[in-house]
TITISE-59751 format. One record per residue (C-alpha): residue in three letters; x, y, z; residue number from 1. Coordinates in nm, 2 decimals. Example, Ala and Ser with C-alpha at 12.3 -4.5 7.8 and 13.67 -1.06 7.14 Angstrom:
<rs>
<r type="ALA" X="1.23" Y="-0.45" Z="0.78" seq="1"/>
<r type="SER" X="1.37" Y="-0.11" Z="0.71" seq="2"/>
</rs>
This chain:
<rs>
<r type="MET" X="0.00" Y="0.00" Z="0.01" seq="1"/>
<r type="GLU" X="0.17" Y="0.30" Z="-0.13" seq="2"/>
<r type="ILE" X="0.08" Y="0.64" Z="0.02" seq="3"/>
<r type="LYS" X="0.27" Y="0.96" Z="-0.10" seq="4"/>
<r type="LYS" X="0.16" Y="1.20" Z="0.17" seq="5"/>
<r type="ASN" X="-0.01" Y="1.21" Z="0.50" seq="6"/>
<r type="LYS" X="-0.35" Y="1.41" Z="0.53" seq="7"/>
<r type="ASN" X="-0.59" Y="1.59" Z="0.74" seq="8"/>
<r type="ILE" X="-0.88" Y="1.40" Z="0.88" seq="9"/>
<r type="THR" X="-1.19" Y="1.59" Z="0.95" seq="10"/>
<r type="ILE" X="-1.47" Y="1.42" Z="1.14" seq="11"/>
<r type="GLY" X="-1.78" Y="1.59" Z="1.28" seq="12"/>
<r type="GLY" X="-1.65" Y="1.92" Z="1.16" seq="13"/>
<r type="THR" X="-1.33" Y="1.89" Z="1.34" seq="14"/>
<r type="THR" X="-1.01" Y="1.87" Z="1.17" seq="15"/>
<r type="VAL" X="-0.71" Y="1.68" Z="1.30" seq="16"/>
<r type="LYS" X="-0.40" Y="1.76" Z="1.12" seq="17"/>
<r type="PRO" X="-0.07" Y="1.54" Z="1.08" seq="18"/>
<r type="GLY" X="0.11" Y="1.55" Z="1.41" seq="19"/>
<r type="GLN" X="-0.22" Y="1.58" Z="1.61" seq="20"/>
<r type="ASN" X="-0.43" Y="1.35" Z="1.84" seq="21"/>
<r type="LYS" X="-0.79" Y="1.44" Z="1.91" seq="22"/>
<r type="LEU" X="-1.11" Y="1.32" Z="2.06" seq="23"/>
<r type="VAL" X="-1.38" Y="1.43" Z="1.81" seq="24"/>
<r type="HIS" X="-1.75" Y="1.36" Z="1.80" seq="25"/>
<r type="ILE" X="-2.02" Y="1.26" Z="1.56" seq="26"/>
<r type="ASN" X="-2.35" Y="1.41" Z="1.66" seq="27"/>
<r type="ILE" X="-2.63" Y="1.14" Z="1.62" seq="28"/>
<r type="ASP" X="-2.96" Y="1.23" Z="1.80" seq="29"/>
<r type="ARG" X="-3.12" Y="1.34" Z="2.12" seq="30"/>
<r type="LEU" X="-3.31" Y="1.14" Z="2.40" seq="31"/>
<r type="PRO" X="-3.65" Y="1.24" Z="2.50" seq="32"/>
<r type="THR" X="-3.50" Y="1.42" Z="2.79" seq="33"/>
<r type="GLY" X="-3.30" Y="1.64" Z="2.53" seq="34"/>
<r type="THR" X="-2.97" Y="1.48" Z="2.62" seq="35"/>
<r type="LEU" X="-2.73" Y="1.47" Z="2.33" seq="36"/>
<r type="ILE" X="-2.60" Y="1.13" Z="2.20" seq="37"/>
<r type="ASP" X="-2.30" Y="1.13" Z="1.99" seq="38"/>
<r type="ILE" X="-2.00" Y="0.88" Z="1.88" seq="39"/>
<r type="PRO" X="-1.69" Y="0.96" Z="2.04" seq="40"/>
<r type="VAL" X="-1.40" Y="0.90" Z="1.78" seq="41"/>
<r type="TYR" X="-1.03" Y="0.92" Z="1.89" seq="42"/>
<r type="VAL" X="-0.80" Y="1.03" Z="1.60" seq="43"/>
<r type="PHE" X="-0.42" Y="0.97" Z="1.62" seq="44"/>
<r type="ASN" X="-0.27" Y="1.13" Z="1.33" seq="45"/>
<r type="SER" X="0.12" Y="1.09" Z="1.27" seq="46"/>
<r type="ARG" X="0.32" Y="1.34" Z="1.09" seq="47"/>
<r type="ALA" X="0.49" Y="1.07" Z="0.88" seq="48"/>
<r type="PRO" X="0.27" Y="0.92" Z="0.59" seq="49"/>
<r type="GLY" X="0.10" Y="0.60" Z="0.59" seq="50"/>
<r type="PRO" X="-0.22" Y="0.40" Z="0.60" seq="51"/>
<r type="THR" X="-0.52" Y="0.51" Z="0.83" seq="52"/>
<r type="VAL" X="-0.66" Y="0.20" Z="1.01" seq="53"/>
<r type="LEU" X="-1.00" Y="0.20" Z="1.16" seq="54"/>
<r type="ILE" X="-1.02" Y="0.02" Z="1.48" seq="55"/>
<r type="GLN" X="-1.38" Y="0.00" Z="1.62" seq="56"/>
<r type="ALA" X="-1.59" Y="-0.17" Z="1.87" seq="57"/>
<r type="GLY" X="-1.94" Y="-0.16" Z="2.03" seq="58"/>
<r type="LEU" X="-2.14" Y="-0.18" Z="1.71" seq="59"/>
<r type="HIS" X="-2.36" Y="-0.39" Z="1.92" seq="60"/>
<r type="GLY" X="-2.38" Y="-0.22" Z="2.26" seq="61"/>
<r type="ASP" X="-2.37" Y="-0.52" Z="2.49" seq="62"/>
<r type="GLU" X="-2.05" Y="-0.67" Z="2.32" seq="63"/>
<r type="ILE" X="-1.80" Y="-0.54" Z="2.58" seq="64"/>
<r type="ASN" X="-1.50" Y="-0.73" Z="2.51" seq="65"/>
<r type="GLY" X="-1.43" Y="-0.54" Z="2.21" seq="66"/>
<r type="ILE" X="-1.50" Y="-0.21" Z="2.36" seq="67"/>
<r type="GLU" X="-1.24" Y="-0.31" Z="2.64" seq="68"/>
<r type="VAL" X="-0.98" Y="-0.38" Z="2.39" seq="69"/>
<r type="VAL" X="-1.00" Y="-0.03" Z="2.24" seq="70"/>
<r type="ARG" X="-1.03" Y="0.13" Z="2.57" seq="71"/>
<r type="ARG" X="-0.73" Y="-0.03" Z="2.73" seq="72"/>
<r type="MET" X="-0.53" Y="0.03" Z="2.41" seq="73"/>
<r type="ILE" X="-0.60" Y="0.39" Z="2.44" seq="74"/>
<r type="ALA" X="-0.55" Y="0.40" Z="2.81" seq="75"/>
<r type="GLU" X="-0.22" Y="0.24" Z="2.76" seq="76"/>
<r type="LYS" X="-0.10" Y="0.48" Z="2.49" seq="77"/>
<r type="GLN" X="-0.06" Y="0.19" Z="2.24" seq="78"/>
<r type="PHE" X="-0.13" Y="0.42" Z="1.94" seq="79"/>
<r type="ASN" X="0.21" Y="0.60" Z="1.96" seq="80"/>
<r type="LEU" X="0.23" Y="0.61" Z="1.59" seq="81"/>
<r type="LEU" X="0.56" Y="0.59" Z="1.36" seq="82"/>
<r type="LYS" X="0.35" Y="0.68" Z="1.05" seq="83"/>
<r type="GLY" X="-0.01" Y="0.68" Z="0.93" seq="84"/>
<r type="ALA" X="-0.33" Y="0.73" Z="1.13" seq="85"/>
<r type="VAL" X="-0.55" Y="0.53" Z="1.38" seq="86"/>
<r type="ILE" X="-0.91" Y="0.62" Z="1.40" seq="87"/>
<r type="ALA" X="-1.03" Y="0.44" Z="1.72" seq="88"/>
<r type="VAL" X="-1.41" Y="0.40" Z="1.81" seq="89"/>
<r type="PRO" X="-1.45" Y="0.26" Z="2.14" seq="90"/>
<r type="ILE" X="-1.83" Y="0.25" Z="2.14" seq="91"/>
<r type="LEU" X="-2.02" Y="0.29" Z="1.80" seq="92"/>
<r type="ASN" X="-2.35" Y="0.21" Z="1.93" seq="93"/>
<r type="ILE" X="-2.40" Y="0.44" Z="2.23" seq="94"/>
<r type="PHE" X="-2.76" Y="0.37" Z="2.27" seq="95"/>
<r type="GLY" X="-2.72" Y="0.02" Z="2.30" seq="96"/>
<r type="PHE" X="-2.44" Y="0.04" Z="2.54" seq="97"/>
<r type="ILE" X="-2.66" Y="0.25" Z="2.79" seq="98"/>
<r type="HIS" X="-2.92" Y="0.00" Z="2.77" seq="99"/>
<r type="PHE" X="-2.73" Y="-0.30" Z="2.80" seq="100"/>
<r type="SER" X="-2.86" Y="-0.40" Z="2.46" seq="101"/>
<r type="ARG" X="-2.74" Y="-0.53" Z="2.13" seq="102"/>
<r type="ASP" X="-2.96" Y="-0.30" Z="1.95" seq="103"/>
<r type="VAL" X="-3.08" Y="0.06" Z="1.96" seq="104"/>
<r type="PRO" X="-3.41" Y="0.16" Z="2.15" seq="105"/>
<r type="ASP" X="-3.62" Y="0.12" Z="1.84" seq="106"/>
<r type="GLY" X="-3.51" Y="-0.25" Z="1.83" seq="107"/>
<r type="LYS" X="-3.33" Y="-0.24" Z="1.51" seq="108"/>
<r type="ASP" X="-2.98" Y="-0.37" Z="1.47" seq="109"/>
<r type="VAL" X="-2.73" Y="-0.09" Z="1.35" seq="110"/>
<r type="ASN" X="-2.54" Y="-0.37" Z="1.18" seq="111"/>
<r type="ARG" X="-2.81" Y="-0.44" Z="0.95" seq="112"/>
<r type="SER" X="-2.87" Y="-0.09" Z="0.88" seq="113"/>
<r type="PHE" X="-2.57" Y="0.01" Z="0.67" seq="114"/>
<r type="PRO" X="-2.51" Y="0.24" Z="0.46" seq="115"/>
<r type="GLY" X="-2.82" Y="0.39" Z="0.64" seq="116"/>
<r type="THR" X="-3.02" Y="0.70" Z="0.53" seq="117"/>
<r type="LYS" X="-3.01" Y="1.06" Z="0.69" seq="118"/>
<r type="SER" X="-3.39" Y="1.05" Z="0.76" seq="119"/>
<r type="GLY" X="-3.43" Y="0.71" Z="0.85" seq="120"/>
<r type="SER" X="-3.48" Y="0.51" Z="1.18" seq="121"/>
<r type="MET" X="-3.23" Y="0.58" Z="1.45" seq="122"/>
<r type="ALA" X="-3.04" Y="0.26" Z="1.36" seq="123"/>
<r type="SER" X="-3.03" Y="0.40" Z="1.00" seq="124"/>
<r type="ARG" X="-2.91" Y="0.74" Z="1.08" seq="125"/>
<r type="ILE" X="-2.61" Y="0.60" Z="1.31" seq="126"/>
<r type="ALA" X="-2.51" Y="0.39" Z="1.00" seq="127"/>
<r type="TYR" X="-2.56" Y="0.67" Z="0.78" seq="128"/>
<r type="TYR" X="-2.34" Y="0.94" Z="0.96" seq="129"/>
<r type="TYR" X="-2.08" Y="0.68" Z="1.04" seq="130"/>
<r type="THR" X="-2.05" Y="0.58" Z="0.70" seq="131"/>
<r type="LYS" X="-2.03" Y="0.94" Z="0.58" seq="132"/>
<r type="GLU" X="-1.79" Y="1.06" Z="0.83" seq="133"/>
<r type="ILE" X="-1.56" Y="0.76" Z="0.89" seq="134"/>
<r type="LEU" X="-1.53" Y="0.54" Z="0.59" seq="135"/>
<r type="PRO" X="-1.38" Y="0.79" Z="0.34" seq="136"/>
<r type="HIS" X="-1.09" Y="0.83" Z="0.55" seq="137"/>
<r type="ILE" X="-0.97" Y="0.47" Z="0.61" seq="138"/>
<r type="ASP" X="-0.77" Y="0.24" Z="0.40" seq="139"/>
<r type="LEU" X="-0.84" Y="-0.08" Z="0.61" seq="140"/>
<r type="GLY" X="-1.02" Y="-0.18" Z="0.93" seq="141"/>
<r type="ILE" X="-1.08" Y="-0.40" Z="1.23" seq="142"/>
<r type="ASP" X="-1.44" Y="-0.46" Z="1.37" seq="143"/>
<r type="LEU" X="-1.42" Y="-0.60" Z="1.73" seq="144"/>
<r type="HIS" X="-1.72" Y="-0.80" Z="1.85" seq="145"/>
<r type="THR" X="-1.82" Y="-1.03" Z="2.13" seq="146"/>
<r type="GLY" X="-2.02" Y="-1.33" Z="2.12" seq="147"/>
<r type="GLY" X="-2.42" Y="-1.32" Z="2.21" seq="148"/>
<r type="GLY" X="-2.58" Y="-1.37" Z="2.53" seq="149"/>
<r type="GLN" X="-2.48" Y="-1.69" Z="2.70" seq="150"/>
<r type="ARG" X="-2.27" Y="-1.79" Z="2.38" seq="151"/>
<r type="HIS" X="-1.91" Y="-1.78" Z="2.43" seq="152"/>
<r type="ASN" X="-1.68" Y="-1.73" Z="2.13" seq="153"/>
<r type="TYR" X="-1.35" Y="-1.87" Z="2.13" seq="154"/>
<r type="PRO" X="-1.10" Y="-1.60" Z="1.98" seq="155"/>
<r type="GLN" X="-1.16" Y="-1.59" Z="1.61" seq="156"/>
<r type="VAL" X="-1.13" Y="-1.36" Z="1.32" seq="157"/>
<r type="ARG" X="-1.36" Y="-1.37" Z="1.00" seq="158"/>
<r type="PHE" X="-1.27" Y="-1.25" Z="0.67" seq="159"/>
<r type="THR" X="-1.47" Y="-1.19" Z="0.36" seq="160"/>
<r type="GLU" X="-1.52" Y="-1.49" Z="0.14" seq="161"/>
<r type="ASN" X="-1.32" Y="-1.49" Z="-0.19" seq="162"/>
<r type="ASP" X="-1.16" Y="-1.15" Z="-0.10" seq="163"/>
<r type="THR" X="-0.78" Y="-1.18" Z="-0.08" seq="164"/>
<r type="ALA" X="-0.75" Y="-0.84" Z="0.09" seq="165"/>
<r type="SER" X="-0.95" Y="-0.93" Z="0.39" seq="166"/>
<r type="ALA" X="-0.79" Y="-1.28" Z="0.41" seq="167"/>
<r type="ARG" X="-0.45" Y="-1.12" Z="0.41" seq="168"/>
<r type="LEU" X="-0.56" Y="-0.90" Z="0.71" seq="169"/>
<r type="ALA" X="-0.70" Y="-1.20" Z="0.90" seq="170"/>
<r type="ALA" X="-0.38" Y="-1.37" Z="0.85" seq="171"/>
<r type="ILE" X="-0.18" Y="-1.09" Z="0.98" seq="172"/>
<r type="PHE" X="-0.40" Y="-1.04" Z="1.26" seq="173"/>
<r type="ASN" X="-0.33" Y="-1.41" Z="1.36" seq="174"/>
<r type="ALA" X="-0.62" Y="-1.51" Z="1.59" seq="175"/>
<r type="PRO" X="-0.63" Y="-1.85" Z="1.73" seq="176"/>
<r type="ILE" X="-0.90" Y="-1.96" Z="1.46" seq="177"/>
<r type="SER" X="-0.99" Y="-1.79" Z="1.14" seq="178"/>
<r type="PHE" X="-1.24" Y="-1.86" Z="0.86" seq="179"/>
<r type="PRO" X="-1.43" Y="-1.70" Z="0.57" seq="180"/>
<r type="SER" X="-1.76" Y="-1.54" Z="0.61" seq="181"/>
<r type="SER" X="-2.03" Y="-1.44" Z="0.36" seq="182"/>
<r type="LEU" X="-2.12" Y="-1.08" Z="0.36" seq="183"/>
<r type="ILE" X="-2.47" Y="-1.00" Z="0.50" seq="184"/>
<r type="LYS" X="-2.68" Y="-0.73" Z="0.34" seq="185"/>
<r type="GLY" X="-2.71" Y="-0.41" Z="0.57" seq="186"/>
<r type="SER" X="-2.38" Y="-0.51" Z="0.77" seq="187"/>
<r type="PHE" X="-2.09" Y="-0.26" Z="0.80" seq="188"/>
<r type="ARG" X="-1.85" Y="-0.51" Z="0.66" seq="189"/>
<r type="ASN" X="-2.08" Y="-0.54" Z="0.35" seq="190"/>
<r type="THR" X="-2.07" Y="-0.15" Z="0.30" seq="191"/>
<r type="ALA" X="-1.70" Y="-0.13" Z="0.36" seq="192"/>
<r type="PHE" X="-1.65" Y="-0.42" Z="0.11" seq="193"/>
<r type="ASN" X="-1.85" Y="-0.21" Z="-0.15" seq="194"/>
<r type="LEU" X="-1.64" Y="0.09" Z="-0.10" seq="195"/>
<r type="LYS" X="-1.32" Y="-0.14" Z="-0.12" seq="196"/>
<r type="LYS" X="-1.21" Y="-0.10" Z="0.23" seq="197"/>
<r type="PRO" X="-1.07" Y="-0.43" Z="0.35" seq="198"/>
<r type="MET" X="-1.22" Y="-0.53" Z="0.68" seq="199"/>
<r type="VAL" X="-1.19" Y="-0.82" Z="0.93" seq="200"/>
<r type="VAL" X="-1.42" Y="-0.92" Z="1.22" seq="201"/>
<r type="TYR" X="-1.27" Y="-1.04" Z="1.54" seq="202"/>
<r type="GLU" X="-1.52" Y="-1.23" Z="1.77" seq="203"/>
<r type="ALA" X="-1.45" Y="-1.33" Z="2.13" seq="204"/>
<r type="GLY" X="-1.60" Y="-1.40" Z="2.46" seq="205"/>
<r type="GLU" X="-1.96" Y="-1.36" Z="2.55" seq="206"/>
<r type="SER" X="-2.18" Y="-1.05" Z="2.58" seq="207"/>
<r type="MET" X="-2.19" Y="-0.85" Z="2.90" seq="208"/>
<r type="ARG" X="-1.90" Y="-1.05" Z="3.06" seq="209"/>
<r type="PHE" X="-1.54" Y="-0.95" Z="3.03" seq="210"/>
<r type="ASP" X="-1.30" Y="-1.25" Z="2.94" seq="211"/>
<r type="ASP" X="-0.94" Y="-1.13" Z="2.97" seq="212"/>
<r type="PHE" X="-0.80" Y="-1.41" Z="2.73" seq="213"/>
<r type="SER" X="-1.03" Y="-1.25" Z="2.47" seq="214"/>
<r type="ILE" X="-0.93" Y="-0.91" Z="2.53" seq="215"/>
<r type="SER" X="-0.54" Y="-0.96" Z="2.54" seq="216"/>
<r type="THR" X="-0.57" Y="-1.19" Z="2.22" seq="217"/>
<r type="GLY" X="-0.77" Y="-0.92" Z="2.04" seq="218"/>
<r type="ILE" X="-0.51" Y="-0.64" Z="2.15" seq="219"/>
<r type="LYS" X="-0.23" Y="-0.87" Z="2.00" seq="220"/>
<r type="GLY" X="-0.41" Y="-0.90" Z="1.67" seq="221"/>
<r type="VAL" X="-0.46" Y="-0.51" Z="1.65" seq="222"/>
<r type="LEU" X="-0.10" Y="-0.46" Z="1.72" seq="223"/>
<r type="ASN" X="0.00" Y="-0.74" Z="1.46" seq="224"/>
<r type="ILE" X="-0.16" Y="-0.53" Z="1.20" seq="225"/>
<r type="LEU" X="-0.04" Y="-0.20" Z="1.31" seq="226"/>
<r type="HIS" X="0.31" Y="-0.33" Z="1.30" seq="227"/>
<r type="HIS" X="0.28" Y="-0.50" Z="0.98" seq="228"/>
<r type="TYR" X="0.16" Y="-0.17" Z="0.81" seq="229"/>
<r type="GLY" X="0.46" Y="0.03" Z="0.98" seq="230"/>
<r type="LEU" X="0.23" Y="0.22" Z="1.21" seq="231"/>
<r type="ILE" X="0.42" Y="0.10" Z="1.53" seq="232"/>
<r type="SER" X="0.76" Y="-0.06" Z="1.60" seq="233"/>
<r type="SER" X="0.82" Y="-0.41" Z="1.68" seq="234"/>
<r type="LYS" X="0.90" Y="-0.35" Z="2.04" seq="235"/>
<r type="GLU" X="0.51" Y="-0.29" Z="2.10" seq="236"/>
<r type="ILE" X="0.44" Y="-0.65" Z="1.97" seq="237"/>
<r type="PRO" X="0.40" Y="-0.91" Z="2.27" seq="238"/>
<r type="GLU" X="0.61" Y="-1.20" Z="2.26" seq="239"/>
<r type="ASN" X="0.46" Y="-1.55" Z="2.17" seq="240"/>
<r type="SER" X="0.20" Y="-1.39" Z="1.92" seq="241"/>
<r type="LYS" X="0.33" Y="-1.58" Z="1.63" seq="242"/>
<r type="GLU" X="0.15" Y="-1.92" Z="1.67" seq="243"/>
<r type="PRO" X="-0.02" Y="-2.01" Z="1.34" seq="244"/>
<r type="SER" X="-0.38" Y="-1.95" Z="1.32" seq="245"/>
<r type="VAL" X="-0.62" Y="-2.25" Z="1.26" seq="246"/>
<r type="GLU" X="-0.83" Y="-2.20" Z="0.95" seq="247"/>
<r type="LEU" X="-1.17" Y="-2.38" Z="0.97" seq="248"/>
<r type="GLU" X="-1.40" Y="-2.53" Z="0.70" seq="249"/>
<r type="ASN" X="-1.74" Y="-2.73" Z="0.69" seq="250"/>
<r type="ARG" X="-1.87" Y="-2.52" Z="1.00" seq="251"/>
<r type="LYS" X="-2.21" Y="-2.61" Z="1.15" seq="252"/>
<r type="TRP" X="-2.40" Y="-2.57" Z="1.46" seq="253"/>
<r type="LEU" X="-2.48" Y="-2.87" Z="1.68" seq="254"/>
<r type="ARG" X="-2.85" Y="-2.83" Z="1.82" seq="255"/>
<r type="ALA" X="-3.02" Y="-2.96" Z="2.13" seq="256"/>
<r type="PRO" X="-3.18" Y="-3.28" Z="2.05" seq="257"/>
<r type="THR" X="-3.44" Y="-3.24" Z="2.32" seq="258"/>
<r type="ALA" X="-3.53" Y="-2.99" Z="2.59" seq="259"/>
<r type="GLY" X="-3.35" Y="-3.03" Z="2.93" seq="260"/>
<r type="MET" X="-3.03" Y="-2.96" Z="3.12" seq="261"/>
<r type="PHE" X="-2.72" Y="-2.88" Z="2.91" seq="262"/>
<r type="ILE" X="-2.39" Y="-3.02" Z="3.01" seq="263"/>
<r type="PRO" X="-2.08" Y="-2.95" Z="2.80" seq="264"/>
<r type="LYS" X="-1.83" Y="-3.23" Z="2.81" seq="265"/>
<r type="ILE" X="-1.56" Y="-3.02" Z="2.63" seq="266"/>
<r type="SER" X="-1.38" Y="-2.67" Z="2.67" seq="267"/>
<r type="ASN" X="-1.40" Y="-2.41" Z="2.40" seq="268"/>
<r type="GLY" X="-1.13" Y="-2.42" Z="2.15" seq="269"/>
<r type="LYS" X="-1.04" Y="-2.78" Z="2.21" seq="270"/>
<r type="ASP" X="-1.01" Y="-3.05" Z="1.93" seq="271"/>
<r type="PHE" X="-1.25" Y="-3.35" Z="1.91" seq="272"/>
<r type="ILE" X="-1.26" Y="-3.67" Z="1.71" seq="273"/>
<r type="LYS" X="-1.55" Y="-3.78" Z="1.52" seq="274"/>
<r type="GLY" X="-1.82" Y="-3.97" Z="1.75" seq="275"/>
<r type="GLN" X="-1.67" Y="-3.82" Z="2.06" seq="276"/>
<r type="VAL" X="-1.94" Y="-3.72" Z="2.34" seq="277"/>
<r type="ILE" X="-1.89" Y="-3.34" Z="2.37" seq="278"/>
<r type="GLY" X="-2.22" Y="-3.28" Z="2.57" seq="279"/>
<r type="THR" X="-2.54" Y="-3.42" Z="2.70" seq="280"/>
<r type="VAL" X="-2.89" Y="-3.28" Z="2.75" seq="281"/>
<r type="SER" X="-3.09" Y="-3.45" Z="3.04" seq="282"/>
<r type="ASP" X="-3.43" Y="-3.41" Z="3.16" seq="283"/>
<r type="THR" X="-3.47" Y="-3.26" Z="3.51" seq="284"/>
<r type="PHE" X="-3.61" Y="-3.59" Z="3.67" seq="285"/>
<r type="ALA" X="-3.30" Y="-3.81" Z="3.54" seq="286"/>
<r type="LYS" X="-3.52" Y="-4.04" Z="3.33" seq="287"/>
<r type="ARG" X="-3.33" Y="-3.97" Z="2.99" seq="288"/>
<r type="THR" X="-3.02" Y="-3.83" Z="2.85" seq="289"/>
<r type="LYS" X="-2.93" Y="-3.75" Z="2.51" seq="290"/>
<r type="LYS" X="-2.58" Y="-3.74" Z="2.39" seq="291"/>
<r type="ILE" X="-2.43" Y="-3.49" Z="2.15" seq="292"/>
<r type="LYS" X="-2.14" Y="-3.65" Z="1.93" seq="293"/>
<r type="ALA" X="-1.92" Y="-3.48" Z="1.72" seq="294"/>
<r type="PRO" X="-2.00" Y="-3.53" Z="1.34" seq="295"/>
<r type="TYR" X="-1.63" Y="-3.51" Z="1.22" seq="296"/>
<r type="ASP" X="-1.27" Y="-3.47" Z="1.35" seq="297"/>
<r type="GLY" X="-1.24" Y="-3.09" Z="1.43" seq="298"/>
<r type="LEU" X="-1.28" Y="-2.84" Z="1.73" seq="299"/>
<r type="VAL" X="-1.54" Y="-2.64" Z="1.89" seq="300"/>
<r type="PHE" X="-1.52" Y="-2.25" Z="1.86" seq="301"/>
<r type="CYS" X="-1.85" Y="-2.15" Z="2.04" seq="302"/>
<r type="ILE" X="-2.03" Y="-2.29" Z="2.34" seq="303"/>
<r type="ASN" X="-2.37" Y="-2.20" Z="2.46" seq="304"/>
<r type="HIS" X="-2.35" Y="-2.15" Z="2.84" seq="305"/>
<r type="GLN" X="-2.73" Y="-2.16" Z="2.90" seq="306"/>
<r type="ALA" X="-2.79" Y="-2.44" Z="3.13" seq="307"/>
<r type="VAL" X="-3.16" Y="-2.50" Z="3.04" seq="308"/>
<r type="VAL" X="-3.22" Y="-2.53" Z="2.68" seq="309"/>
<r type="ASN" X="-3.51" Y="-2.60" Z="2.44" seq="310"/>
<r type="GLN" X="-3.51" Y="-2.86" Z="2.15" seq="311"/>
<r type="GLY" X="-3.33" Y="-2.70" Z="1.87" seq="312"/>
<r type="ASP" X="-3.13" Y="-2.44" Z="2.05" seq="313"/>
<r type="ALA" X="-2.77" Y="-2.40" Z="1.92" seq="314"/>
<r type="LEU" X="-2.54" Y="-2.56" Z="2.15" seq="315"/>
<r type="PHE" X="-2.19" Y="-2.59" Z="1.98" seq="316"/>
<r type="HIS" X="-2.05" Y="-2.42" Z="1.69" seq="317"/>
<r type="VAL" X="-1.80" Y="-2.66" Z="1.53" seq="318"/>
<r type="GLY" X="-1.54" Y="-2.68" Z="1.24" seq="319"/>
<r type="ALA" X="-1.31" Y="-2.92" Z="1.06" seq="320"/>
<r type="LYS" X="-0.95" Y="-2.78" Z="1.04" seq="321"/>
<r type="LYS" X="-0.86" Y="-2.70" Z="0.67" seq="322"/>
</rs>
């Protein structure tokens, strides 16, 4: 990626010149009380030319491990750039964060509302102003997520299927697990792809619950990308961060064969062999138990931590090693 000169970055009407670091704001809406809600955006703009990298979290307000990755890196001053620029967004969906919710108060998912419209729903307006203010500036990005309620994702990075640019980003990020993922209409990644902005999605942990391994692994991945593109020096990279990522294929959800009490028999991120019992579902009166067996040799990268399940509930997300 060859960039001849650095540039001013203007977001929300505030310009950040080369050599400046600023906290700027994208104004979105007001609460019924009149309280202004905006998106705080940190801009770290080096004097030396280089790529501009977006590091964002909190697209879903309850996904706090990604939020903590960005917060911790800002607090520990890990964006001391050698060249280029970092745009860091700790919480994109302020509304969802305030309400401990994945969505905004009108029930819509911001990550299904891109690129949005200026006069649309709250989610659509967030998507519109974020697309307009952020995406024109960036060369590539990292979208940090956390698993859903009771569903714990082992640290993993997802890249756009059949897109060599995002596959390369995933390899540089070097999470424990990686795999291609198709684009979803209305998602931020889909909009970025249409604008030719390479993007990877990091998923780790479960919503509203901190997981330090997920957070530290996310930080290492971000630093790997910043170092690869020369934004930071090699001394910022933690040791033992070069273990190869495991790429998965033939992914599937294993679902509850009946209603009852779910007991996992395997830890997240662990290998299994075909036919191995990796969990059971039993009725509460100890009269019957159903075994959940591995469909092939592979590993588990998501476990549902809900103890009481209904028939058909997703329990394990598994995949075969490529």
